[in-house]
Each structure stands twice: as C-alpha cells, then as structure tokens.
N, C-alpha and C positions, 0 to 999 in steps of 0.2 A: 552738458547743460540739461535742465529739466524741461517739461513741456512748456513752462511759462518763462524760461530764461533764468531761473535762479541757479546759484552755484551748486555744484555737486554736493558739497557738504550738507546742504539742506535737504537733499533728496536721495541719499544713499540707501535709505529704506523707507518703506511706506509709512506714512503717518497712521498711528493707531487711534481711532476715535470710538467712544461709546455713545450711541444715540439712544437717549432715555425717553420713552413715552409711555402712556398709561396702558395702551392695549398692544397686543402682538402685531396687529395689522398696521397701526400707526407707526410703531417702532420699525418694522420691517420696510414699509414703504418710504419712510424718512431716511433710513440708513441707505437704501438703494439709490435714492435721489442724490444724497450727498456724495456717495462714492463715485456716482457718474459725472460729477462736475470735473471739467478738464483743466481748469486753471489750478495753479499750485502744484505741489508735489503729489505723487501717488498716495492714496489714502486707503486704509482698510477700516471700514466702518461696521460696527457690531450693534445689532439691535438689542436693547435691554429694556425690561419692564419692571424690575424690582430693585429695591434699595440694596438688598443683599448681594445681587450680582455686581452692582456698582462698587460695593465695598470690597468684593473679592478681586475685581478686575481693574480698579482704578489705578493701582500702583504700577500696572503694566502698560497703561494707556498714555498717550500724549495729551488727550484732551477729552472732556466729557461734555456733551450737548444735552441740555434739559429742554425738551421740546414740548412743554406744556405751559399754560398760563397760570401763574402762582395763585391768582384770585379765584380759580375754579377748583372743584372737588378733585379733578385729576391732577392739579398742580399743587395739592396740599403737601406733597412729599418733598418739596424743594429744599427745605432746611435739612431734612434727613439726607438727601443726596449730597448737599453741600458738605455735610459732616463726613459722609462716606468717601467723597473724593480725596480727602487728605490734602496733599500738596499738588495734586493734579489740577490744572486749570479747568474751569467751568464756564461755558458759554450758554447764556439764556437765550433760547430761540422762541419767542412768545408773540402773542397778539399786542397790537398797539394799545390796547386798553391798559396794559401794565407799562407805565411810563418809564423812560430811561432813568429818571431821577429816583424812582423807587427802587430800580434794579441797583443803582450806584450805592444806595444807602443800605444795601444787603451785604453784609460781610460774606466773603467766599465766592462771590460772583466776579469773574474776570473779564467777561465779554458780554455784549448785548446785541441782538439782531431781531428786527421785526419780521414776523412770519407772513404778514399780510401785504407784502410789497412785491413789485415785479422783481424778478431775479433774486428772490429772497435766499434761495439755497446757495447761489454764487456768493452773495454777501456773506453767508454763513461760512462758506469755505474760506474767504478772505479773513474773516474774524478769527477763525481757528488758527490761521498762520500767525496772526499778530499776537494772539494771547500765548501761543506756544513759544513764540520768540521771546516774549516777556518772561515767561516762566522758565526758560531755558531748557525746553524739551526738544530741541532740534535733533533730528535722527543722528545716530552715530556715523561718523564719516572720518576721513583722514585728519588726524589731530593737527591743529595749526599752532605753530610755535609763535610766541609773541613777537610781533614785528614792529612794535612801537619804537624801540630804541634805534634800529637801523634807519627807520623812516625819519625819525627826529634828527638823527645825525646828518642824514642827507640834506634835510631842509635847513640845517643850522648855518650853512654858509651863504655868502652873498646876500644877506638880509639887512634890513635896516637895524641899527643898533638896538632899538626897543624890541624888535622881533628876535634878534639874537639873544637878548637877555631873557625873553620868554622862553625861547628853546632850551637855553641852558638851565633854566629853573625846572623845566619840564623834564629834561634829561636827569637832573639830580634826583627827581622824585620817581624816576622809573624803577629803582630797586624796591622802594616802598609800595609802588603799584603792583610789581610782580609778586610781592610777599602777601598781598591780600588773600584772605580765605573766606571773606564774607561779602556777599553781594551789596548789602546796604553800606558797609564800610568802603567798598570800592567806589560807589557812587558819590559818597561824601568826599573822598580823596580826589576824585576827578574834578568836582566843583571847586573845592578849596584850592587845589593846585593851579587851576586855570585862572581863577580870580587873583591869586597871588602873582602868578606869572605875568598876566596882562595888566595887572593893577586895575582891574575893573570889579567893582563890588555888585554890578547887576549881572549875577550869573546864577543859572539854575539847570537842573537836569530834569527832563520829562520823560515819562514811559507811556506806552500805549495802553489805554483803558477805555473800553466801550466805544472805539472808533474815534477817540480824541487822544491828544497828548496831555496828560495830567501831570502837574509838578510833583516831583518826587523828592528832590533834595535842592534846597536854595541856600544862598549865602545869607548871612544875618541882616544884610541891608535890603533883602527882598522878602516881604511876607507873602505867604501863600494866598492870603485873601486879596493881595494886590494883582495877582497874576490871573489872567484869563486862560482857560484851556485852549489849546491850538487845534484846529481841525486836522484829522489825518489826511483828508482829501486834499488834492491840490499840490502845490509845490513841495510840502513836507513829505508826502507819500512818495514823490519822485526821488528825493534825496535819500530817503530810508532804503529804497530799493537799489539806487545806484551807488551809494556810499559817498557821494560828493557833498560838499559843504554848500550851504545857501547863504549869500551875503546880500543884505538889503541896506543900501546906502542911506536911503531917505524913506522912512516908513510912511510919512505923510504924503509923498508923492507916488509911492508904489502901491498899487492896489492888489498885489498878490497876496499879502497877508496883513491882517489887521494888527495893530500895535499890541503886544501882550502886556505892556506896562504903560501907564498914563503918560509918564515922562520919557519914554523911549523914542529916540529919533532914528537910530540905526541899530541893525541886528545881524548877528552871525549865528547861524544854526549848523551844527555838525552832528552827523549820525553816530551813536555809540553802538557799534555792532549792528545788530538788527532789532534791538529792544527799545531804543529811545533816542532822544535828542539832547545834545548839550547846547545851551543857549546863552549867548553873551550879549547884553544890550548896553547901548551908550546914550547919553542924553544929547549928544551932538551928532549931526549927520556925518557920514563918510569917516566913521571912527575906525573902520577895519579895512585892511587891504588883502590882497591875494595871498601875501606871505603869511598873514595871520591865519587865514583859512587853512593854508597848507600845514602849518605847525599844529593847529588844533586838530586837524583830520588825522595827522600822524599820532597825536596823543590819544585821540578817541579809538583809532584802530588798535592801539596797544591796549587800551581799556576793555575794548570788546573782546580781544584775545584772552585777556585775563578773565573776563566774565564767563567766556566759554569753558575755560579751565575750571572755574569755580563751579559752574553748573555741572560739568562732567564729574567733578569730585562729589558734589552734592548727590548726584544721581547714584554714583557708586557707594557713597556712604549710606544712602537710603536703602539701596539694594543690599548692602552688607547688613544693615540694621534688620532689614526684612528677613534675611536669611538667618541671622542670629536669633531673631524673635521665633522664627519657625523651628530652629534648632532647640531653643529653650522649650517650645511647646512639646516637640518630640520627646525631649528628656523628661519633661514632666509627666507626659502620657506614659512613657516607659516606666518611670518610677511608680506611678499610679497602678499600672498593670502588674508590676512586681509585688506591690503591697497587696493587691487584690489576690494575686496568685498565692502569696504566703498565707493570706487569711483563708483562702479556700482549702489550702493544704492542711492548715490547722483545723479547719471545720471538718475536713475529711477524716483526720486522724481522731478528732474528738467523736466523730460520728461512729467510726469503727470500734473505738474504745467503749462507747455506749453500747454497740451491738454485742461486744464480747461479754459485757457485764450486766446487761439488762436481765431481770429475773424472769421475764415472760418469754415464751417461745417466740423466736424471731428468725426471719429469713432475710438475708442480704441478697438483692438482685441487681443485675445490670442489663441494659438493653443492648442486644447484639443484632444488628441488621433489622432493627424494628421489632424484635421478639425478646420480651422479658425472660431472662435466664437466671436460675438460681446459682449464686456464686458461693454461698456458704449458709450454714444454719448454726445457731448457738447451742450450748450444752442443754439449755432448758427445752429446746425443740425436740432434741434427741430423747430426753427423759420423759417428756409428756406424750409424745407420739410414737416412741419406740421405732424411730427411723434412723438408718445408717446414713450419716451425712454424705459419705462418698457415693451412696447409691442414688442420690438425687442432684448432687452438684453437677451443673452444666445441662441440666434438663430445663425445659420451658416451665415457667411458673405455674401455668394452668394445669400441668399433668399431676403434680403432687402437692404443692403448697396450698393450692386452692381446693378445699375439700368438696365431696359430693354434695349436690344441692345447689351449686353455684354454676352448673354447666351452662344454663340458659343466660348467664351474665358474663360469660368468659370474654366476649367482644368488648363490652363496656369496661371490664376490669383491665384488659390488656391495653386499651386506649388510655385509661387513667395512668397506668404505669409508664407508658411510652411518653405521655405528655408531662410527666412529673407532677400530677395533681395530688393533693393530700385529700384522701377519701377515707371512709369508714363503711365497712360492710359487715353484716350479721350473718353467721352460718353455723352449721352443725358439723362435727367432725368426730370420727372415731379416735379415742385416745386410750391409754393404758387403763383408765378408770371407766371406760365405756364411752358411749355417745355423749358429748358435751356440747354446749353452745358457747361459741367464740365470737368476739368482736374484733374483726380485722381492721387494723389501722395502717394505711399506706403512708409511709413518711419519706418523701423524696429528698435527696441531697441537692443542694443548690448547684446548678450547672456552672462550669468553668468557662467564662467567655473567651479565653484564650485558645481553647481546644475546638477547632473547627469540626473535628470528628467526634465530638463528645456525644455519648449515648447516656440518657438519664439512668441514674442508679438510685437506690434507696433501700428501705427496710420495710418488711411487713411483719407487724407485731400482732400476736395472738393473745387476747385478753379473755380468760375463762369468765363468762358472765352467766353460767348455768345457775348458781345459787342466787345471784341477784334477780335473774328473770323469774325464778321459782318463787322468790320472796314477793316479787311484784304481782305474780298471779294469785298467790295466797292472800295478799292484801286485797286484790280485786274481788276474790271470792268472799272475803269477809265483808267487804262493802256491799256485795251483792246480797249477802244474807241479811245485812242490816236494812237494806232497801226493801227486801221481800218482807221482813217483819213489819216495817213501817207501812207498807201496802196492805198487809193483812189486817193490821190494827185499824187502818183507816176504812178498809172495804168490808172486812168479814167479822170483825169484832164488835165495832160500834153498832152495826145494823141489828144483831141479835139483842143487844142490850136495849136498844131503843124499842125493839118489838116487845121484849119482856115487860119494860116499863109501861108501854101503852096498854097491854092486856091486864097488868096489875090494876092500873087506874080504872079500866072498864069493870074489872071484877069487883073492885071496892064500890063502885057506883051501882052496878046492877046485881051483884051477888050470883051471877051465872057461873056455875063450876066449869063450864066448857072453856072459859077464859084461862083458867088455871092450866088446862092441858096445853094451850098455846104457849104459856109461860114455860112449861116443862120442855116443850120442844125447842124453844129459843135457847134455853139454858143448855139443853144437850148439844146443840150446834155450837154454842159458845165454848163449851168444854172441849169439843173437837178442835176448834180453832186454837184454843190455848195449848192443847197438846202439840199441835203442829208447830206453833211458835216455839214451844220449848224444845222440840226436836231440832228446829233450825238453830236455835241459839245455844243449845248445851255444848259444853266444852268438848265432849267426846265426838262431836261432829268434825272436830279438827284433828288431823293425824298427830299422834304423839310417838308412835313407834312403827317402824317397817321391818319387814323380814323377807327372805327369798320366797316367793310364791309361784307355783306353777299355774300358767294361765289356763291350760286345758283342764286341770284338776278342779280348779275353782268353778270353771264354767260348768263342768258336769254336776257338781254339787248344787249349784244354782238352778240348773235345769230340773232337778228332781223336786225342788221346792216351788217351781212355777207350774201353773196349769197349762200345759203345752198341747193338750188334745192329741191329735194324730201327727203333729209335726215331728221331724226327725233332726237330731243334733249330729252334726259332722265336725270333727276337730281337724282342721287342715294342717298340712306339713307333717313329716315323719317324726320331727322332734318337738317336744314341748318347749315353750318359751318360759324362762324364769325370770320374774320381775321382782324389783324392790317395791314392796307395797304393804299396806295394811290389809291383812287377809280378810277380816270381817267386813271392812268397808268395800274391798274389791268384790267380795261375794254379793254384797248388797247392790253394788253397781251392776253386776251381771243379772241379778234377779230383775232389776227394773228395765234393763235393756232388752232381755229375753221376752218380758212381759210386753214391752212396747212392740217388739217385732211380731209376736204372735197376735196381739190385738190388732195391729195394722193388717195382718194377713186376714183375720176374720172380717174386718171392715171392708177390705178391698174385695172379698168373695161374697159380700151381701149377708153375713152371718152365718153360724153353724148350728147344728142340732145337738152339739156336745159330744158327738162321736166322730167328728172329722168329716161328716157329709153335709150336704146343704139341706135347708129346710123343705125344698120341693122334692126331696127323695133322690135327686141325682147325686152321683159321687164325683168327687174331684181329687186330683193327686195331691196328697198332703204336702205342705211346704217343707223345704229343707233350710235349717238354720246352720250357718257355718261359722266357726270361731277359728281365727288363724292369726299368725304373726306377720308383722311387717318389719322393715329395717329398723324403724325406731318406735315400734309399738305394737298394737294388736287391733283387730276389728271383729265386729259381730255383723253378719250378712244374712239376709233371708231372700230366697228365690223359690218360685213355684215351678220346678222343672221336673218333668216326668222322668228323665234319665239321669237325675242327679245322683252320682255315686260319691263314695268317700274319696275316691282317687281323682275326681274331676276338679278342675280348677275353681276356685271360689270367686265370688263377686268382690273383688278386692278394690277398695275405693281408690280413685285417682285423686291426687292432691289438689289438682287444679278444679275438680268438680265438687269438692267439699264445701259445705255451707255451714256456718256456725249453728250449733244446736239450739241456741237461745231463740225462742219465739217461733220454733218450727211446728209447734202444735203437738209434740209427741209426749208432753208431760215429763220432761227429763230434768227438772229442776234439781231433784236429788242426785242424779247422775253427774250433772254439771258441778255440783258442790264437792262431790267425792273426787272427780277428776281435778278440779282446781286445787283441792287439798293435797293431791299428790304432785301438782305441778304439771299436769297433762293438758293437752289441747283435745277437744272433742269436736267432731264434725259429722254431718249427715250428708249422704249422697243417695239420690233416687234415680231409677231408670226404668220406666215401665213397671213391671211387677216385681222389680228388685229394689231392695233397700239395704243400706249398710251404714253402720255406726263405726267410725274410726277413731282411735286414741293415739295421739302422737306425743313425742317428747317424753318417752317412758325410759326410765333408767333400768338397764338390764343387770341382772345378777348372774348371767350364764358364764360358764367357764369357756364355752366354745361358741361358735357362731349360732344364731338363732335359726 
C-alpha cells in the first residue's frame, strides 16, 4: 500500500510532474513544495521556466502544472504550454481572479486549483492524481487481467429474474468490451450496454474535470444540458477511492447528493476504474437493489480493466510513435549529412582541379596543429618563381610562400589562414623577371562539419599587378602634370599678362617710356612660364623607351654637370646596379637630386664663398654625397662627416622613416615626374645633418645580385 492507502498499481513508480513558472525562483520553490506533500503516491517534480523544455519533457511526464495566472504577463504563455503538452494532462494552478468557468472554456486544460487558498498545494496534489487517472497515466505496475467476466458470472446466480437478465446481457457484451481499442468507444459501449441490460434510458458516464464529475457519454434520452455536474467531494469521492457503488433510493429525502436530473427519484452510481462514474437514474424511488449494484460494479470493473489496457496500449503506441519520429529525424539528419559530405567532396575536388589548372602562381596549404603548411604549388608557381616544389612542400607558409616585405604582418597572415578568412594582401617578390608586385588572394576551402579534427585549408593565388600599378602611377603623374599646368596658368601666367596690360594702358595715357620697360619685363617672365609649361606638357617628358643603365655611371656624369663645390661623390657597394630606365631622363633626375643635396648643404652651413669655405674665413669639412643601391632601387644621400670614406657605410634610408617628396620644399617636381614616368616611388628622409632621397620599385636589368 502507498502512504495514502492506494493500491500498489498506482504507486509502483514516482509520479513525474513538470512545475511551470515564469522565474527560476518561483518554479523551484513551487516544485519543492509540491514534492513535499505527503498525500498520494510519491512524486518527482521538476521546475521548468520555458515552453521549449515543456515541449521536450512533456511526453515523459505524467502531468504538467502551469503555476501562473493567464491574465498576467507571466501567464501569457498558457496557450503555448497547452500546445507543448500534447496529450499529457495540464493542471492550472492560478489566482482566484481567473475563474473556473474561464479555465473550463480553454481547450487543453484538464484541472483547476486556486493558489490563494489554505492547503492549496495539497489540493493541487489531489487534482494531479484525478487528472492523471482520467488521462490514463497511472505509473507502470503489475498488469491486471480483465476481471469483469468472472465477477459477472459469480453475480449471475441467485438473483432476481430481472437482475439475471441484466447479468446475462452484460456477459454477452463482454467480448465486445474486451475488443475495444478506443477509450471513447469503450465509454459509449459501457453506457449503451447498461441502459439496454437494465432497461433504463436515464444512463450516463461522467469523468473528473476541474474537481467535478462532468458528463462524458449519455444515452439519447438524456441531454447534456439537462445534467448538472456532480461534485467530486463528499460521497462520490469516497466511492471512487473505495471502488464501491453508491445507491440512493430517494433523492428527495437523501441530502447526500442533489438530484442530477429534474425527474430523477433514485440513483445508482458505480465507479469505472479510477477515472469516472457510471450513473443510472430512475423516475421512481427504490428502483435499484443491492444485486443491481453488484452486477454494475462487476461490469464497471471489467470496463476499468479494459480502460487500463487501452491506456497502456496508447502509451506504448505514443512511445513507439515518438521513437519512430526520432528514428526518422536521425535518418533525415544522416541523409542530410551524407549529402553535405558529398557536396563538400565535390567542392574539394573542384577546388583542387582549379588549383592544378589556374594560370597564376598558386600555393595549396593546410593547417597542421595551428600552423599553415604548404602542401603543393602549381606549375605556374614553379615557372614564375623558379622554385622546386619539393623544396618547399611541408614547410610553413610564412617561410617561403610569403615574400620579403611581409615579415611584420606574419601574425595577421597566419591568423587569417587559420581562421579561413578570405583576404587580399599586396607584396613584392623576386621572380625570374626581377622584383615584381603581386596581389596575394587567400581563398579558403569551406570546412567539413563532419570532421571534428578538421584543419582549415585553401589556396594562396599570386596575381602580378606590376604593370597595372605602374600604369596607375603613370596616370597619377599625368594628372599631376595637368594640375601643375593649371596652377601655373592661374598663378604665374595671368599675373604677367595683367601687369603688361596695365603698363600698356599707362604708357598710352602718359607716353612715359619707362612703362614699356615694365611691359618687357612682364613679357620676359611670361615667356619663361610658357617654356616651363611646354617642358611639363611636352611628349618627351613621358618615357617612350628604356634600356639597361648603370646607376653609378649616370651619377658620375650628372656630378660633372652640377656645381658641387668642394663636395665629394662616393659610389657605395662594390658592384654597380644596372636598371631599366631612360638614360637621359635618369641623368636629369640625378642632376636635380645632386643639386638639391648640395644646395641643402650650403643652406644648412649658412652659405659658402664658392670655394667650399665659409664667408667668415673658417673652414668646414666638405660634405660627402653617396650614391648606392638597395634591394629594390637606389638612393642619394648627403652627410657632413669628417671621416667619411668610400668604404664606410652610407646613410641608407629606412623605409619607415621615408616621407613623400611632394611638398617637402626641395623643389623636386621634375624628379617626381621622372620617377613617376618610370613607375618608381620617391621619398625623403632627414636626420640631423644627414639627408637621403630614396627611389623604390625599380626594375633591375642585372644578371646577378645587386
């Protein structure tokens, strides 16, 4: 027996209840209070705060308690919870402001308990047992074989003829009763058979709903609007627990129960298992005897056993359907993953075919223990960079595939490769055609979700953008020349014209010949500006042909053509650097740069007397001008060092210290135009009494290293 005296079949396992509230605190406190109630079978109560958890767990629970008032914001999810419960019964545990009539009108609510009464939690525990009995969710226990037939046979002897006939008719209906597979059909058969066996047309079956017995099935002679719900409390609750029938011979004289029908004088109520009552009424008093009650009790016990079997079958069928649905979901997911795997394999095959046939130099990499590693290079990579594929296969990406000049970005590059980001980087790299500019495109392969140990892989594609960048610089130089012409026209041409016009007007008015001298001066200035504009705009300012040119040779020739005073020229490095350049334009560039260096020296020393000394008669060490080669160009540097020798290191510019020559005040407009025409970058670096002009992005015509 259980702690409240119920049969073992109802308490063989704890009742599983979901307690739903809006907050974790309310759900936990309510679940603990309900689990602590001693009446009824043992129960396991779980606190729930989301509809999703109700949906996931309701199929495994015996009952769900919704502990919020539906008219409040916290109770707004009631209908969602009802939907999530499925066939699991739901009890509404709410404030009195939400009336029972409103609860009964809401589909999906099986029980109702007021939360603001004394012993509300105990009432809630009782209500849970009632709705679980109605819904057929009694815990698994020893299966009970239908006992109706033996009971009915035992009661078929020594009865009045009418009772014997009723017992026989009920016995005849036992096979049909046992064959029932549907609860509603079972209830209909119970009522129809009893009405026929007792020859009573006032017969109905009620089930527990919100603390009352509500009519479920009636004979055609009884309308549901004629029946009054019977209270669960009182004698009806006692017979449902004891399994004994209740016979009232005179409803008018018996105050235990109000008449359920207006014309009912006597009544017999028999429990059907633990879910409802079978009621038979008669218009006359004393219509039923003890034998009738015994026959009906035996019939209802048989019906209760069949109902338990139907519920068990329904539960097994529901579980089977759930497992089949889960199996179907797993199969669908398996098929989806198989399709995704095939798609990824096709993508990988397409990717590797693309790698093998792409016309641009390409590296295929994989990430091994977080380190991007080269797995292969295509034929174009070997041809452009003259690299043996076997010599770099298996090496980290940063050691060879990423060229010099990107060392300071290795961390960012490695992170991009590991994370599978699509990125583009610009860099310079030594190729079989010399130093070229390349656009590096990182093309990751989409990861495979089935591989837990997957490491990102992809391609690094090298696109030669040297010509495109050079064209862009040439266009920029052309735009700069046009802007210069516009500025000179606006600033230096219009002014002399206006001056000449003004003095001509004065000469015409006054006849003073001095005005004509001013006009001549303005015209001379105008001619100079026009010549300058012509020099800027003429076609030969743009390169039309290049040839191999030795830097040191051109520098020495330009040195002779410039007034250098006592300054000394030093050509740095043992080997000369041979460039692809226009020789005349390169010599003009050196002349302007050397002149700027010498002039800057003179200005920094306060002026010279033409012989390398100072005007005040003191002597200074003559400056040293150095011309040397860098990895991707050349430089011209000046320093005033007393111990400067040809073998000493020069002031080579540091890339991070270079500033654009434009606007530096050195008068290098011509130098910039010549450099732009060649596609070179020019910058200026200063440090104390040292100055350097650096030219980068220079194509080399050397056979060997510079």
